[in-house]
Structure formats: C-alpha cells, structure tokens
C-alpha positions in Angstrom: 0.0 0.0 0.0 2.8 2.4 0.8 4.1 2.5 -2.7 0.8 2.8 -4.7 1.0 5.7 -7.2 -1.5 8.5 -6.4 -0.3 11.1 -8.8 2.1 11.9 -11.7 3.1 15.4 -12.6 5.2 16.6 -15.6 6.8 20.0 -16.0 9.1 21.7 -18.4 12.5 22.8 -17.0 15.9 24.0 -18.1 18.9 21.9 -19.0 22.5 23.1 -18.7 22.4 24.4 -22.2 19.3 26.5 -21.5 17.2 24.1 -23.5 13.8 22.7 -22.3 13.7 19.2 -20.9 11.1 17.2 -18.9 11.0 16.7 -15.1 8.5 14.2 -13.5 7.1 14.0 -10.0 5.6 10.7 -8.9 3.7 10.7 -5.6 2.9 7.5 -3.7 0.8 7.0 -0.5 4.0 7.2 1.6 6.7 8.5 -0.9 7.7 11.0 -3.5 10.2 10.7 -6.4 11.5 13.4 -8.8 13.7 12.9 -11.8 14.6 14.9 -14.9 15.9 13.7 -18.2 19.2 15.0 -19.9 20.1 15.5 -23.6 23.1 14.7 -25.7 24.9 16.8 -28.4 26.7 13.9 -30.1 24.1 11.1 -30.1 24.1 7.6 -31.5 21.7 7.1 -34.5 20.2 4.0 -32.7 19.2 5.9 -29.6 15.5 6.2 -28.9 13.9 9.6 -29.9 14.3 12.1 -27.1 11.1 14.0 -27.5 7.9 13.6 -29.6 7.1 16.1 -32.4 6.2 19.3 -30.7 8.7 18.8 -27.9 8.3 19.2 -24.2 5.3 21.5 -24.5 3.3 18.6 -26.0 4.5 16.3 -23.3 3.2 18.7 -20.6 -0.1 19.6 -22.4 -1.2 16.3 -23.8 0.9 13.3 -22.7 1.0 14.0 -18.9 -2.7 13.1 -18.5 -2.3 9.9 -20.5 0.6 8.7 -18.5 -1.0 9.7 -15.1 -4.3 7.9 -16.0 -2.3 4.7 -16.8 0.0 4.7 -13.8 -2.3 6.0 -10.9 -3.1 2.9 -8.8 -0.2 0.9 -9.9 2.5 -0.1 -7.5 5.7 1.9 -7.9 7.8 -1.1 -6.8 6.8 -2.9 -9.9 9.2 -0.9 -12.1 9.5 -3.4 -14.9 5.7 -3.6 -15.4 5.5 0.2 -15.4 8.1 0.5 -18.0 6.3 -2.0 -20.1 3.1 0.1 -19.8 5.0 3.2 -20.9 6.3 1.3 -23.9 2.7 0.3 -24.7 1.4 3.8 -24.3 4.0 5.0 -26.8 3.4 2.1 -29.3 6.6 2.7 -31.4 10.0 1.0 -31.5 12.0 4.1 -30.8 9.6 5.9 -28.4 8.9 8.7 -30.9 5.3 9.1 -29.8 5.9 10.2 -26.2 9.7 10.5 -26.3 12.5 8.5 -24.6 13.2 11.4 -22.2 9.6 11.3 -21.0 9.7 7.6 -20.4 13.1 7.6 -18.7 12.1 10.6 -16.4 8.9 8.7 -15.4 10.8 5.4 -14.9 13.4 6.9 -12.6 10.9 9.0 -10.7 8.9 5.9 -10.1 11.9 4.1 -8.8 12.8 7.0 -6.5 9.2 7.1 -5.2 9.2 3.4 -4.5 12.5 3.7 -2.6 11.1 6.7 -0.6 7.9 4.8 0.2 10.1 2.5 2.3 12.4 5.4 3.6 15.3 3.9 1.5 17.8 5.8 -0.7 17.6 4.7 -4.3 20.9 3.1 -4.4 20.0 0.8 -1.5 16.6 0.0 -3.1 18.3 -1.1 -6.3 21.4 -2.7 -5.0 20.4 -4.2 -1.7 21.7 -3.7 1.9 25.2 -5.1 1.2 26.1 -2.5 -1.6 29.4 -0.8 -0.5 31.3 0.0 -3.7 31.7 3.5 -5.2 32.5 4.4 -8.8 35.7 6.1 -9.8 34.7 9.6 -11.3 35.8 9.9 -14.9 36.3 13.7 -15.2 36.0 15.9 -18.3 38.9 18.3 -18.4 39.2 19.7 -21.9 36.5 19.8 -24.7 36.7 19.6 -28.4 34.7 18.4 -31.3 30.9 18.8 -31.0 31.2 20.2 -27.5 33.3 23.1 -28.4 34.2 25.7 -31.0 35.9 25.6 -34.4 39.5 26.1 -33.2 39.3 23.5 -30.5 40.8 20.0 -30.7 39.1 17.4 -32.9 38.9 14.9 -30.0 35.8 15.6 -28.1 36.7 14.9 -24.5 40.0 14.9 -22.6 39.2 13.0 -19.5 41.0 11.7 -16.3 40.4 9.0 -13.8 42.0 9.1 -10.3 42.5 5.2 -10.2 44.8 5.5 -7.1 42.1 7.3 -5.0 41.3 5.5 -1.8 37.8 7.1 -1.4 35.2 9.4 -3.2 36.3 12.7 -1.5 39.9 12.1 -2.6 38.9 11.1 -6.1 36.5 14.1 -6.6 39.1 16.6 -5.4 41.9 15.0 -7.4 39.8 15.7 -10.5 39.1 19.2 -9.4 42.9 19.8 -9.0 43.6 18.5 -12.4 41.0 20.9 -13.9 42.8 23.8 -12.2 46.2 22.7 -13.2 45.1 22.3 -16.8 44.0 26.0 -16.9 47.6 27.0 -16.1 49.0 24.6 -18.7 46.6 25.7 -21.4 47.7 29.4 -20.9 51.3 28.4 -21.6 50.2 26.9 -25.0 47.4 29.3 -26.0 48.1 33.0 -25.3 44.6 33.9 -26.4 42.9 31.5 -24.0 40.0 33.2 -22.2 39.0 30.5 -19.8 36.2 29.3 -22.0 34.4 26.0 -21.2 32.6 23.4 -23.1 29.1 21.9 -22.5 30.5 19.7 -19.8 32.7 22.1 -18.0 36.0 21.2 -19.6 38.3 23.9 -20.9 38.0 24.8 -24.5 41.7 25.5 -25.7 42.6 26.6 -29.3 45.4 24.1 -29.6 46.1 20.9 -31.6 45.2 17.4 -30.5 48.8 16.5 -29.9 49.4 19.7 -27.6 46.2 18.8 -25.7 47.3 15.2 -25.2 50.7 16.4 -23.8 49.4 18.8 -21.2 46.7 16.3 -20.2 49.4 13.8 -19.4 51.6 16.5 -17.8 48.7 17.5 -15.5 48.1 13.9 -14.4 51.7 13.4 -13.6 52.2 16.6 -11.7 48.9 16.5 -9.6 49.3 12.8 -9.1 52.8 13.3 -7.6 51.5 16.2 -5.5 48.6 14.2 -4.1 50.4 10.9 -3.9 47.9 9.0 -6.0 47.9 7.6 -9.6 45.8 9.7 -12.1 45.4 8.3 -15.6 44.5 10.2 -18.8 41.5 9.0 -20.8 39.6 10.1 -24.0 36.2 10.3 -25.6 37.0 10.5 -29.2 33.3 10.6 -30.4 34.7 9.3 -33.7 31.2 9.2 -35.4 31.5 13.0 -35.5 34.8 12.8 -37.3 33.7 10.0 -39.8 33.1 11.1 -43.4 31.0 8.3 -45.0 31.7 9.6 -48.6 35.5 9.6 -48.2 35.4 6.6 -45.8 37.9 8.5 -43.6 38.1 10.3 -40.2 38.6 14.0 -40.8 40.8 15.7 -38.2 40.1 19.3 -39.3 42.2 21.0 -36.6 45.3 19.0 -37.6 44.6 18.8 -41.3 44.8 15.1 -41.5 42.5 12.3 -42.9 42.7 8.7 -41.6 41.1 5.6 -42.9 40.2 2.8 -40.4 43.6 1.2 -40.5 45.3 4.6 -39.8 42.8 5.2 -37.0 43.6 2.0 -35.3 47.3 2.8 -35.4 46.7 6.3 -34.3 44.6 5.4 -31.3 46.9 2.5 -30.3 49.9 4.9 -30.4 48.0 7.4 -28.2 47.2 4.6 -25.7 50.8 3.4 -25.6 52.4 6.9 -25.5 50.3 8.4 -22.9 49.3 5.4 -20.8 45.6 5.9 -21.4 43.3 4.1 -19.0 40.1 4.4 -21.1 39.2 5.4 -24.7 35.6 5.8 -25.7 34.2 5.6 -29.2 37.5 5.6 -31.1 35.5 4.5 -34.2 32.3 5.2 -36.0 29.2 3.9 -34.4 28.8 1.2 -37.0 32.4 0.0 -37.1 32.2 -3.1 -34.8 35.2 -4.6 -36.6 37.4 -1.5 -36.0 36.5 -1.7 -32.2 37.3 -5.4 -32.3 40.7 -5.0 -33.9 41.7 -2.2 -31.5 40.5 -4.2 -28.5 42.4 -7.2 -29.6 45.6 -5.1 -30.0 45.3 -3.3 -26.7 44.3 -6.3 -24.6 44.0 -5.4 -20.8 46.1 -2.2 -21.2 43.2 0.1 -21.7 39.4 0.1 -21.5 37.9 0.5 -25.0 34.4 1.7 -24.4 31.4 1.8 -26.8 28.8 4.6 -26.4 27.3 5.4 -29.8 28.3 1.9 -30.7 25.9 0.3 -28.1 23.4 3.1 -27.0 22.8 1.1 -23.7 20.9 -1.4 -25.9 21.1 -5.0 -24.8 20.6 -6.5 -28.2 23.4 -4.4 -29.7 25.7 -5.1 -26.7 25.1 -8.9 -27.4 26.5 -8.4 -31.0 29.5 -6.6 -29.5 30.2 -9.3 -27.0 30.0 -11.9 -29.8 32.7 -9.9 -31.8 34.8 -8.9 -28.7 34.2 -5.4 -29.9 34.9 -3.6 -26.6 35.6 -4.2 -22.9 33.5 -1.4 -21.5 30.0 0.2 -22.2 28.6 3.6 -21.6 25.3 3.4 -19.6 22.9 6.3 -20.4 19.4 5.5 -19.4 17.7 8.0 -21.8 19.4 6.2 -24.7 17.1 3.3 -24.2 14.2 4.9 -22.4 13.7 3.1 -19.1 15.4 1.9 -15.9 14.6 -1.8 -16.4 16.0 -1.9 -19.9 19.0 0.0 -18.6 19.5 -2.6 -15.9 19.2 -5.5 -18.3 22.0 -4.0 -20.4 24.1 -3.6 -17.2 23.5 -7.2 -16.1 24.5 -8.6 -19.6 27.7 -6.5 -19.5 28.7 -7.6 -16.1 28.0 -11.3 -16.9 30.5 -11.0 -19.8 33.2 -9.0 -18.0 32.3 -5.8 -19.9 32.7 -2.7 -17.5 29.5 -0.7 -17.3 30.2 3.1 -17.1 27.2 5.1 -15.9 27.2 8.5 -17.7 25.8 11.9 -17.8 24.9 13.7 -21.0 26.3 17.0 -22.3 22.9 18.7 -21.7 22.3 17.9 -18.0 20.2 18.9 -15.1 20.9 19.0 -11.4 19.2 15.6 -11.0 21.6 13.3 -9.2 19.9 10.0 -9.9 22.8 8.5 -11.9 25.0 8.7 -8.8 22.6 6.3 -7.2 22.4 4.1 -10.3 26.2 3.9 -10.4 26.3 2.6 -6.8 23.1 0.5 -7.0 24.2 -1.2 -10.2 27.8 -1.7 -8.9 29.3 0.2 -11.8 33.1 0.8 -11.1 33.2 4.1 -13.0 30.9 7.1 -13.4 31.4 9.7 -16.1 30.0 13.0 -14.8 32.3 15.9 -15.4 34.5 17.5 -12.8 33.0 20.9 -12.2 29.8 22.8 -12.9 26.6 22.8 -10.9 24.8 20.1 -12.8 28.0 17.9 -12.7 28.9 18.5 -9.0 25.3 17.5 -8.1 26.3 14.0 -8.9 29.7 14.2 -7.4 28.5 15.7 -4.2 25.7 13.1 -4.0 28.4 10.3 -4.2 30.3 11.9 -1.4 27.0 11.8 0.8 26.4 8.2 -0.3 30.0 7.2 0.8 29.2 8.5 4.3 26.1 6.1 4.5 27.8 2.9 3.2 29.0 0.2 5.5 32.7 -0.2 4.9 32.8 1.8 1.7 35.5 1.1 -0.9 36.2 2.2 -4.4 35.1 0.0 -7.2 37.2 -2.8 -8.9 38.0 -3.2 -12.5 
C-alpha cells in the first residue's frame, strides 16, 4: 500500500544548455520521487527519440494526462511492469510518440518514489543492503569536437580518472585539482585563452590534439605526484562525429589530417601506448564493430575500449558486441534506451560478460543526481559525470554523501 502511485506530474525545466527538458514527479501514498531527463549533443543514431514532435510542450499539455491515468493505482515497486506500460502507451519501437526522455524521467521518478515509500535511498533500493562500492569519477577536463568551438581540438573529451584514490572525496578533489592545473598549462600553449568552457565544464583551448594530449598527461603526472595517487588520462573521441562516409575517412580538421580505419587503429593505439591511457571511448564510427574489435584485440588489458554510440545502452546491440569482442566497456545512459529496467538489463548482460559498465551523464544535464545512485546500486566501477559545474557536481557531491552512508565503503574494482 505504501508504494501505490497516487499522482504523476510533468513539467518543463531548463537543462544546462538552456534548452527545455522534462521533469517528472511521482507521488505515492508514503513516498515521492522526482527525476529529470538530460540530452546529448553527439548522439548515437540508434538511440530512442528524445522528445515527440512538438517537444516538451506537447508532453506537458497532452501526454501527462495519458501517463497519469495509466499509472495511478499501480505499485511503484513494480518498475518493470510500469516500464512496459510506458512502452505500450507509446506504441513505437523508438519511443517517438511520447519520447524517450519522457519515459526515462517517469521510470526513474517511479523508482525513487518506490524507494522513498520505504524510507530507503535509491541506491539501496536497487542494490540491496550489502552494496558498498563506489565508482571512480571519470572527469572531463578539456573539450573539443561537438562540445566546443571551431578552433578546439578534434577529439571531443580529454578525461582523467584518479585510479589511485582511496575514497570518493579524494577522487573528486583530485579531478578538481587536475582541472585547475590544466587551466595553467593551457595558458602556456594558447596565449589567447580566455578561460572558456565546453558543454560539460571542460576547458576549450585553441590548440592541436597533440598539444592537448601532452598537457593532459603532464597535469596527471604533476597533480598525481603532488597528491600521492595515480591519475590516468582518458579520452572520448566521439569518432562518429569525425567520420566522413563519402570519403570513408576520419577527418581531423584541426590537424589537417584524414585517416582511414587502419590509420585510425594505429593512431589510437599509439596514443594509448604513448600516454598510458586508462580508457578510450568511441574511437571508431558507431557502425564499425570490426574497428572496435581490432583495437580491443591489439590493446588487450592495457586500456578500456568503451562503446557509447556503438551500443546506445541497448542489450541486443551489446550482445552483438560481446560476440565480436568489440569492446571491454560500455557507456550506460538510461535515456538512450528509455527506461530503468531496460538499462539494468544491459548492465546485467555487460557484467555477466566482463564488460565494464560506465554510468554516464549527458552534455545537456540537469541537477538531478539519480545517476549517482544508479552507479552505486548497479555496482558500476566508474561514473562519467564531469569535474566541475553545478549540474556535474550535483552527482559528485551526492556520491560523497552516499559514501558516508555505506557500511565499509570502498572504491570499485576493474
């Protein structure tokens, strides 16, 4: 009785880019859950559709009543059934009728309301009483590509992960220190640098990819030595944005270089070897399972090769990747697939096959901190959620709070 849904409310709110997105409140007899959906800039073509035609206004004016009438009286604990109902209400394969952002916001709000109905935090409701592992934060330090301007590096995200951190506080502040150090180092390379930041809070320097890689590694080494912990560089190449299908090449406009798939494999492997990369995301176009598989085979256990646009949090597509040994990590973004139960199914398949699930934010975020709870509840050893900025630190600060609540907390294992 405590978790029976009594009302569902939908509203239009701002995301971090100033664009509209949807926030949902779910009220039960003894609980309340609120969740908001983010949006991406570089998105995979196989993701569900974010919003229906007409956008958020249509959701608020027309779809709210339909969803509310279906869900009122249902038990918020029965998340899988509610997710199925949302799929039925939509009636399309890609959620284009009511929007994946609508369904995922409802799905997450339902889960939070169910947890609150029993006075439990969401991570414990999802992961159980024995959950005690925290994810290492993968922090975005410099932005290029689709997240930045025309003179920025072609590589979309220069990331770091404090793999030697012993707790969440140490990890979060290590990333913050790298961010500060990089501002100083960028100024030595770019005399016109004004302190501009990209969509995810990373600096936007007007420098080459090579120069960015060099100062990224330098910052990791200097701050790591200062703090006495190992900090490793990482990348999100977002290579689908670089791929030119007509030329069948990756176009690096900043460097004036074009690379075919073989060149790209060699280029990425060289970066991994030279800079001791811990993690490289989307080094190939979203349809190039073979390129992913070749790189993963060459790199072995030295580096996590992660699929985002490749897998779009889709269990069926991940199954193909597992069969081909295409990657050893997967980005988990609930709004790519549209519901919490489908997200969990993908995480479960990944973990059963030794694929590292990396719970992730989007470039257009809100201050909703749900993914912090998902990372802990799902046992993800890494969370990608920026390093600074209000919508990013909302997740990081929530992880610090969660750490205080856990029995014998420890950082995740790879």
